[in-house]
Every structure is written in C-alpha cells, then in structure tokens.
N, C-alpha and C positions, 0 to 999 in steps of 0.2 A: 502494499500501501505505500509506503514512502515512495517508492522509486514513482510511483506513480502521480502522486502531488507533488513531486520535484517536477519530471515534463511536464506537467500542468501547468505549474507556477513560471518554468521557462518559456514556455509557448504563448502563455497568457502577456509577458512582459516585452516579446520579441517587435510589437508594433511600437510600445511605448519608449523601448531603448533606440530604434531607429529612429523615430519620431525626434527623440533627446539628440539624437548626434544632429541631423537635420536643422533642429533649432541653435544649434550651437555652433554649428559651421555655415549653415548658411541663414546668420542671423538679420542680414540686411536685406536679401532678397525676399524674406519671409517677413520683415516690417513693413513691407509695402502693403502686402494686402493686411497685418494686421492693424495698419494708421487706416485703411481704408472704412475699417469696421469700426472706427472711431476711437480706437483705445489709444489712450495717451502714452508718451513715451514707448514706443513702438520697439524699437531695438530693446531697449532695456527689459520690458511684458515680454518679448521671445527669447531673450537669454534668459531672467527670471522663470520662466515657462519651461523653459528646455531642463535646467536645474532639477524642477521639480519633478520632471519626467524621469530624468536619468536616478536622481535618489531613489523615487518610486518605484521603478524598475530593477533596479539592483537589489532594493531591502527584499524586494517579495521572490525575487530567483533566487536569493542566496542565502534566503530567510534570517535575516538580520533585522528584529522586529518589522518584521514581515506584514502585522496587522496595522502599524504605521504607515507603512510603503502604500498598502492597499488603499488609506485612506489620503494619502498625499494623490495618487492616481485617479481617484475619485473625486477628489475636489476639483482636482485641473478637467477631468470630463466633464463636470456639469458644468463650470466656470466656461468652458469652451464652449459647449453644445448654446449657451443662453448669450455668450458674446460675440461669438463668431461666427455661427451658423443661425443667426436670425431669420429665417427661411418665409416670415410672415410678414416683414417688410420689402420683401423683394418683389418687382413687378412683373422682369422679365421671366416665363415660364421656366426654360431651362433652368436658370439660374433659381427660381425657388425650387423645383426638383431635386437639384443638386444639393443645396443649404438644407432641405428638409430631411436628406438622405446622410449627410453629415451630421444633422440633428440627432437623430435617431441613433444613430450610431453610436455617439457620444454619450446618450442616455443610456444604450443596452451595456456599452464597455463600463461607465458610472455604475452601474446597479452590479456588475458582474463583480466589481471591486468591491462593492459594500459586501458583497457575498463573500467574498476573500478575506475581506477584515472580519467579518463575523466569525469565519472558519478558523481562522488564526485566532482569535481573542478568546475562543470558546474553548479548542481543542490543540491550540500551539505547542503546549507543553507535553503533548503526548505524542509528537510527529517528530519521528526522525531526521535527518537530512535538513537539520536547519542550524545556523551560526548562533542564534540566539534563541528563545522562548518569545511568547509575545510581550510588547511593554503594558500592553491591558488586557484586563481578565474581563470575561463575561460569564465564564461557569462555575 
C-alpha cells in the first residue's frame, strides 16, 4: 500500500512541479497573461506562485509535511481558478470555453488536494515512505 500511495503522490504533483518550473523560468512571459487578468505586480506574483507550486509539489512527493504541501496546492488551485480563469467575464465564446475548462480543472485539482490533505492529516503517521508525519492531525 505504501508504494501505491507514493506512486500516486508523485503522479499527482507532476503537473504542479512542471508548472513551478515554468513559473520560475518563464516568469516574464507568464507575467503578461497574469497582468492581463488584472493581477498587480504580475512578475512577482508569477514568481511567488512558482515557489508555492514547487514547495507544495516537493512536500507532497517526498512526504515532508505532505498535509501542508497539499494545502499549499489547494490554495494555489482555488485562487488561480478565481483570479486567472474568470470565464464569466469572457465575451469571446472560444476564450470563454477555454477559461471555463481551466477554471473547473483548477477546482477539481484543488478538491483533490483537499482530499490528499485530509488523507495525510488523518492517516499520515501510519503511512510509510514519508520523510515526516503530518504537521496537523485530524485523527
């Protein structure tokens, strides 16, 4: 069971880890889109979100207070959904459809991150293949 949880953790964070790398290495390019969504200090916001994504991904993948890492990823997903993918404001039907897809993808990933948070906060001490147990405890 421990190996399956580890594989699931690693597969879950692949998207977040690659996004973190993009946020940190392509921040100027990403800042244009971020600014177009009305986010102030766009380059700083892209870099900060890259750090959040990277910290959350590493935390969940290696099991270093994975519950807190999952909360970081959930917070990123929910804020990105609302701040970056406001499909309700789009006039162009294609842009609206694309933003709606990203919005619901972020909601789903945020929900999955909350499930992972609860899983680690509840059963984290009983899981193997972790660097630390959970920082918080629900069980």
